[in-house]
C-alpha positions in Angstrom: 168.2 170.0 59.4 166.1 170.2 62.5 166.0 167.5 65.1 163.8 166.8 68.1 165.4 167.3 71.5 164.0 164.8 73.9 163.5 165.5 77.6 164.4 162.1 78.9 164.7 158.7 77.1 161.1 157.6 77.0 159.1 154.9 75.3 155.8 155.8 76.6 153.5 158.3 75.0 153.9 161.5 77.0 151.1 163.5 75.4 149.5 164.4 78.7 146.6 166.8 78.5 144.9 166.1 81.8 144.9 163.5 84.6 143.3 161.1 82.2 146.4 160.9 80.1 149.3 160.7 82.7 152.8 161.2 81.7 154.9 158.0 81.5 158.2 157.6 83.1 161.1 156.0 81.2 161.9 152.5 82.2 164.9 152.4 84.4 165.6 148.8 83.8 167.2 148.2 80.4 167.0 144.9 78.7 169.6 142.3 79.5 173.0 142.8 77.9 174.3 140.8 75.1 175.6 137.5 76.5 179.0 137.5 74.8 181.5 140.2 74.0 183.5 138.3 71.4 184.0 140.2 68.2 182.3 138.6 65.2 183.5 138.6 61.7 181.0 139.0 58.8 180.4 135.4 57.7 180.8 134.2 54.2 178.3 131.9 52.4 180.5 128.9 53.1 181.0 129.7 56.9 178.0 130.1 59.2 179.3 130.5 62.7 176.9 130.7 65.6 176.5 134.3 66.9 175.4 135.6 70.2 171.9 137.0 70.1 171.4 140.8 70.2 168.8 141.7 72.7 166.1 144.3 72.0 166.0 147.5 74.1 162.4 147.1 75.1 161.7 149.8 77.6 157.9 149.5 77.1 156.9 148.6 80.6 153.8 150.1 82.2 154.2 153.6 83.5 153.9 155.0 87.0 151.2 157.7 86.3 153.0 160.3 88.4 150.4 163.1 87.8 147.4 160.8 88.4 148.8 159.4 91.6 149.8 162.8 92.9 146.3 164.1 92.5 144.8 161.0 94.0 147.0 161.3 97.0 145.9 164.9 97.5 142.3 164.0 97.0 142.2 161.0 99.2 139.6 161.5 101.9 138.2 164.6 100.2 135.6 163.1 97.9 132.7 165.5 97.4 130.1 162.7 97.7 128.1 162.8 100.9 128.8 160.0 103.4 125.4 158.4 102.8 125.5 158.5 99.0 129.2 157.5 98.9 128.5 154.4 101.0 125.5 153.5 98.8 127.6 154.0 95.6 130.5 152.0 97.0 128.2 149.1 98.0 126.7 149.0 94.5 130.2 149.0 93.0 131.4 146.3 95.3 128.5 144.1 94.3 129.2 144.5 90.6 133.0 144.6 90.7 133.9 142.5 93.7 136.3 140.2 91.7 138.2 143.2 90.4 138.5 144.9 93.8 139.6 141.6 95.4 142.4 141.4 92.8 143.6 145.0 93.5 143.4 144.4 97.3 145.5 141.3 96.9 148.5 143.2 95.5 151.2 143.8 98.0 154.1 146.0 97.0 157.6 144.6 97.2 158.8 147.4 99.5 157.4 150.2 101.6 157.2 152.5 98.6 155.3 149.9 96.6 152.9 149.3 99.5 152.3 153.1 99.8 151.7 153.3 96.1 149.3 150.4 96.2 147.2 152.0 98.9 146.7 155.0 96.6 145.9 152.8 93.7 143.3 150.9 95.8 141.7 154.2 96.7 141.8 155.3 93.0 140.1 152.0 91.9 137.2 152.6 94.3 136.9 156.2 93.1 136.7 155.3 89.4 134.5 152.3 90.1 132.1 154.7 91.9 132.2 157.1 89.1 131.3 154.4 86.6 128.5 153.2 88.9 127.0 156.7 88.7 127.6 157.0 84.9 128.4 153.8 82.9 129.1 156.0 79.9 132.0 157.8 81.6 134.8 156.8 79.2 137.4 158.9 81.2 136.7 157.0 84.4 136.9 153.7 82.5 140.2 154.7 81.0 141.6 155.9 84.3 140.4 152.7 86.0 142.3 150.7 83.4 145.4 152.7 84.1 145.1 151.9 87.8 144.6 148.2 87.1 147.6 148.2 84.8 149.7 150.0 87.3 148.6 147.6 90.1 149.8 144.7 87.9 153.1 146.5 87.5 153.3 146.8 91.3 153.4 143.0 91.5 156.9 141.7 91.8 158.6 141.9 88.4 159.6 138.2 88.6 156.1 137.1 89.4 154.0 135.1 87.0 151.2 134.8 89.4 147.6 134.7 88.2 147.0 138.0 90.0 149.3 139.9 87.7 147.7 138.4 84.5 144.2 138.8 85.9 144.8 142.5 86.6 146.1 143.0 83.1 143.1 141.2 81.7 140.7 143.4 83.6 142.6 146.5 82.4 142.2 145.4 78.8 138.5 145.0 79.4 138.3 148.6 80.7 140.3 149.9 77.7 137.9 148.0 75.4 134.9 149.7 77.1 136.5 153.1 77.0 137.4 152.9 73.3 133.9 151.6 72.5 132.5 154.8 74.0 135.2 157.0 72.5 136.9 155.4 69.4 139.3 158.3 69.0 141.0 157.7 72.4 144.5 157.0 71.0 146.2 156.8 74.4 143.8 154.0 75.4 144.8 152.0 72.4 148.5 152.6 73.1 148.3 151.6 76.8 146.0 148.7 75.9 148.6 147.4 73.6 151.2 147.6 76.3 148.9 145.6 78.7 148.4 142.9 76.0 152.1 142.8 75.3 152.8 142.2 79.0 150.2 139.3 79.0 151.9 137.9 75.9 155.3 137.9 77.5 154.0 135.7 80.3 153.0 133.0 77.8 156.4 132.4 76.1 156.3 131.0 72.5 152.8 129.6 72.6 149.8 129.9 70.3 148.0 132.0 72.9 151.0 134.4 73.0 150.9 134.6 69.2 147.3 135.7 69.3 148.0 138.3 72.0 151.0 139.7 70.0 148.7 140.1 67.0 146.2 141.9 69.2 148.9 144.2 70.5 150.1 145.1 67.0 146.5 145.8 66.0 146.1 148.2 68.9 149.5 149.9 68.2 148.3 150.4 64.6 145.1 152.1 65.8 147.0 154.3 68.2 149.3 155.4 65.3 146.4 156.0 63.0 144.8 158.3 65.6 148.1 159.9 66.6 150.7 159.5 63.8 153.2 161.8 65.5 154.2 159.2 68.2 157.6 157.7 67.8 157.1 155.7 71.0 154.0 153.9 69.6 155.9 153.1 66.4 158.8 151.8 68.3 156.6 149.6 70.5 154.7 148.4 67.4 158.0 147.3 65.9 158.9 145.5 69.1 155.6 143.7 69.1 156.1 142.6 65.5 159.6 141.4 66.3 158.2 139.3 69.1 155.4 138.0 66.8 158.0 137.0 64.2 159.6 134.6 66.6 156.4 132.6 67.0 154.7 132.5 63.6 155.5 129.9 60.9 158.7 130.4 59.0 156.9 131.4 55.8 155.4 134.4 57.5 158.5 135.5 59.4 160.3 137.7 56.9 157.2 139.7 56.0 156.6 140.5 59.7 160.3 141.3 60.3 160.4 143.7 57.3 157.2 145.4 58.6 159.0 145.8 62.0 161.9 147.4 60.3 159.6 149.9 58.6 158.1 150.8 62.0 161.5 151.4 63.7 162.5 153.4 60.7 159.3 155.5 60.9 160.0 156.2 64.6 163.5 157.4 63.8 162.2 159.7 61.0 159.9 161.3 63.5 162.7 161.7 66.1 166.2 161.4 64.7 167.8 160.9 68.1 165.4 158.3 69.4 168.2 155.9 70.4 166.0 153.1 71.5 164.4 152.8 68.1 167.8 153.2 66.4 169.2 150.3 68.5 166.1 148.2 68.0 166.4 148.6 64.2 170.0 147.4 64.5 168.9 144.3 66.4 166.1 143.4 63.9 168.5 143.8 61.0 171.0 141.6 62.7 168.3 138.9 63.3 167.3 139.2 59.6 170.9 138.7 58.5 171.1 135.6 60.7 167.9 134.1 59.3 168.9 134.9 55.7 172.2 133.3 56.2 170.7 130.2 57.9 168.0 129.7 55.2 170.3 130.3 52.3 168.4 133.4 51.1 169.4 136.2 48.7 169.2 134.0 45.6 167.6 137.0 44.0 170.2 139.5 43.0 167.9 142.4 44.2 167.8 141.1 47.7 170.2 142.4 50.3 173.0 140.0 51.2 173.6 138.9 54.8 176.9 140.7 54.9 175.2 144.0 53.9 172.5 143.4 56.6 175.2 142.8 59.2 176.9 146.1 58.1 173.5 148.0 58.3 172.9 146.5 61.7 176.3 147.7 62.9 175.6 151.2 61.7 172.5 151.6 63.8 174.0 150.0 66.9 177.1 152.3 66.5 174.8 155.4 66.3 172.8 154.3 69.3 176.0 153.9 71.3 177.3 157.3 70.1 174.0 158.9 71.3 174.0 157.1 74.6 177.6 155.9 75.4 176.7 155.2 79.0 174.2 152.5 78.2 175.9 149.2 78.8 173.6 147.2 76.5 174.6 149.4 73.6 178.3 149.1 74.4 178.1 145.3 74.6 176.3 145.0 71.3 178.8 147.4 69.6 181.6 145.1 70.7 179.9 142.3 68.8 179.2 144.2 65.6 181.9 146.8 65.2 184.1 144.6 63.0 181.1 144.5 60.5 181.5 148.2 59.8 183.6 149.2 56.7 186.2 150.8 59.0 187.5 153.4 59.1 184.2 154.6 57.7 180.6 154.2 58.9 179.1 153.3 55.5 180.5 152.5 52.1 178.4 152.0 49.0 177.5 153.1 45.5 175.5 156.0 44.2 175.0 157.6 40.8 176.1 161.2 40.5 176.3 163.9 37.8 179.7 165.4 37.0 181.0 167.7 39.8 179.5 171.2 39.5 176.7 170.1 37.2 173.4 170.5 39.0 171.5 169.4 35.8 173.2 167.0 33.4 172.1 164.6 30.7 171.2 161.2 32.1 174.1 159.6 30.1 176.6 161.8 32.0 175.6 160.4 35.3 178.1 157.7 36.6 177.9 155.1 39.3 180.7 155.5 41.8 181.7 154.7 45.3 180.9 156.9 48.2 182.1 156.8 51.8 180.4 158.3 54.9 182.0 158.9 58.3 181.7 161.4 61.1 183.0 164.3 59.0 180.9 163.8 55.9 180.0 162.1 52.6 182.6 161.9 49.9 182.9 160.4 46.4 185.8 158.1 45.8 187.5 158.1 42.4 188.3 154.9 40.5 192.0 155.4 41.3 191.3 155.9 44.9 189.0 152.8 45.0 192.0 150.6 44.2 193.8 152.0 47.3 192.9 151.6 50.9 190.2 154.2 51.8 191.7 157.2 53.6 190.4 159.7 56.0 187.9 162.4 54.9 190.0 165.0 56.7 190.6 168.2 54.8 188.3 170.2 52.6 190.0 170.0 49.2 187.4 167.7 47.8 189.9 166.4 45.2 191.4 163.0 44.5 194.5 163.3 42.4 193.6 165.3 39.4 189.9 164.8 39.6 187.4 166.6 41.6 185.0 164.7 43.7 181.6 165.3 45.4 182.0 166.1 49.1 179.3 167.0 51.6 180.6 168.1 55.1 178.2 167.3 58.0 178.0 170.9 59.3 176.9 172.1 55.9 173.8 169.8 55.8 170.4 171.4 56.0 168.2 168.4 55.1 168.3 164.9 53.7 165.4 163.3 51.8 164.3 161.0 49.1 163.3 162.8 45.9 161.8 162.3 42.5 162.6 164.6 39.6 162.5 164.2 35.9 166.0 165.8 35.7 167.4 162.7 37.6 168.0 159.3 36.0 165.4 156.7 36.8 165.7 155.3 40.3 165.8 156.1 43.9 166.6 159.8 44.1 168.5 161.3 47.1 168.6 165.1 47.8 171.1 166.5 50.3 170.3 170.1 50.7 173.3 172.1 52.0 174.2 175.7 52.8 176.0 175.7 49.4 173.0 174.3 47.5 171.5 170.9 46.8 173.4 167.7 45.9 171.4 165.1 44.0 172.4 161.4 43.9 170.6 158.2 42.9 170.8 155.0 44.9 170.8 151.5 43.4 167.4 150.7 44.9 164.8 152.2 47.2 165.9 149.9 50.0 169.5 151.1 49.5 168.2 154.7 49.6 166.6 154.2 53.0 170.0 153.1 54.4 171.7 156.2 52.9 169.1 158.6 54.1 169.1 157.1 57.7 172.9 157.0 57.9 173.4 160.7 56.7 170.6 162.0 59.0 172.0 160.1 62.0 175.5 161.3 61.4 174.2 164.8 61.3 172.1 164.2 64.5 175.3 163.0 66.3 177.0 166.2 65.2 174.1 168.3 66.4 174.1 166.5 69.8 177.8 167.2 70.2 178.7 163.4 70.1 181.1 163.5 67.1 184.1 162.4 69.1 182.2 159.3 70.3 181.4 158.3 66.7 184.9 159.1 65.6 186.3 156.9 68.3 184.1 154.0 67.1 185.1 154.1 63.5 188.7 155.1 63.8 189.5 152.9 66.8 
């Protein structure tokens, strides 16, 4: 099984090809930690205790445009336009864009570094405005000017809700709109435009105006992904925007939006198995779904996932995020809240259909539904006799329970994990675990259950590949 190795934890799209698509730095400021550290027991249908809210790991702030600013700093004062023509162009630009330039000039950095940065941004704004004055069809200049406006807005104090910040973001959105009108395939513009819209939405709380802005942001993330499907950062941010939108829309629309957010986080993880931010965010949205389902008395349909199962799924993703990044305090705090919801001493326990041991192909009537457990060492089938006893460790390689052999897959032996459909399998959600010893075929109870198994097995392998097995073992064994 292959897995992407990230450079640094990033949310921003780093597909930089030139100055017009600057690399984005990771956000150094993680979201606020969970407000309480009290362990929570999985609630029953009769008891609905209030739980502290898990906070999302956002990380989708505007970027710093390191490459762009570096070039601008070196180019400052070296513009190739002659003094006469430059003055004329700047005068024309100032006449057309006076309001925008006044906004940029009004920004004062919170410290000396911020003020120095803003001086470069102001120069950049004049440069791109001048380029657009010479050629209104210059989509690259429009895109870069939008980046400068967005970065200027980010240079306003983080705690500020002044009109200047919002006005700069609004102007940036206008430039992104113009750039994409000229070049509809400019996926980076849609992505950064969505971030700018999201920042504007956050300034408006839980209002109707914010709802419309979150919808616009999700639409732009969708366009960005359509144009560049291989972007886990865009998928993660899309999920976050949907999660924010779900908190504002009427209750009847909420679950549909939440489940769409789940699919975006899951898609991001499928593109980058160790994308800990998306893994953690998937855990928080499942936790919130469990809360809502419990509060509204859902799961009357037997096919729906119960709140307890949703809590358990949430705990799996949060545990994995912590195992991948044990130094992140927000993950540690969240884990303390949800660890008791795991089926300790395992990470996941559930049911799968399997053929008799050693039979790669067997009549459908020979396939039996049995319990499986997953931990840091592997996936193992539990016999009926063993199910009546307390689940033990997966240590050892015998693969036997009493007198009966059982299916066992050790993590180091895994090559790939995927959903599959084959006529040799019983009807249902097929699961194929390809190992160095050959494939293992199983069938989950439902396609939703299959997603959980595929994610869990892939993530356990990813933790093994990243050398973090001891961290996961510590979580589930205490």
